[in-house]
N, C-alpha and C positions, 0 to 999 in steps of 0.2 A: 855665785855659782856659775860655773860655765855652761853655756848653751851647747846642746848636743848638735851633731852634724847632720844637716837634712841634704841629702844628695840631690834631691830634686832641685832645691833651692840654689845650690852650688851651680847647677846648670843655668839657673836664670842669671845669677852672678857673672858667670862664664860669658854669656851673651852679651851681658851690660859691659863687661870689660872689652869685648871685641869691638863694640860699637863706640865706646868711648874712646878707643884707640885708633878709630877710624880704619878698621881692618875688614875687608870683605871675608866671607866664608873660605874663599880660597886663600887668601892671605893668612888667615888665622891657621889653616891645615898645613900652610907650608911653615909657619912660625913653631907649630908643634911637630912637624915632620909627622904627620898623621893622615889617616884617610877621612873621607866625609862620614863613611860608616861609624868609624870609632868616635869622631868627634860628636856625632848625633847620639851615639849610645851615651856618652858622658853628660852631654847636653841635657838629655831627658831622664836622667838618674838611673839608667840601666847599668852603668859602669862607673865604678869609683874613678874620680878625677886623679890622674897621675900625678904624683909629687912634682916631676920635673915641669908639667905645665904650671903648677902654681908659682914655682921658682922662676921660671922665664917672666912670668907677668910681675912678679915682685921685683926682680932684678933690672929688668928693662923699663918698666914702667912705674915703679913704687907702690903698686897696690899692697896693702896690709893683707898678710896671711891670715890673721884673725878674721877680717871681714870676709875674706874669700871663702873660709871654711865655715863660718857662723853667721855671717851677716851683722855682727856686733861691732861697734866702734867706728873709728874713721875708715874710709875706703882707702886713703892714701897714707902711708907712713908720714910722720909730721916732717921729717927732712925733705921729702919728696913733694911737698905740696906746690912748690913754686914750679917744679917740673910739670905737675899736673895742670897747671894753670895755662898751659900751652907752650912753654918755653923748650919742652923737650921732646914733644911729639913731633914725629917726622915720618 
């Protein structure tokens, strides 16, 4: 059975992804093309995470969509594990 989406927890994972990719708050706001106000609303579960944000982390860093939305499974897609070990973070 699939776990339901907990939008407050997505905010925790959003912050973890930001830290794992060594991005400052300013960097991640530029990455998402958003304001601090909107980022904080998403971070604390007051606004749904935009699909575009999820896809940017998936496509650029290889995070798993399943993990982003539910916290279940692997953090990184299997094909991206080498990338996550530091070979691709710039």
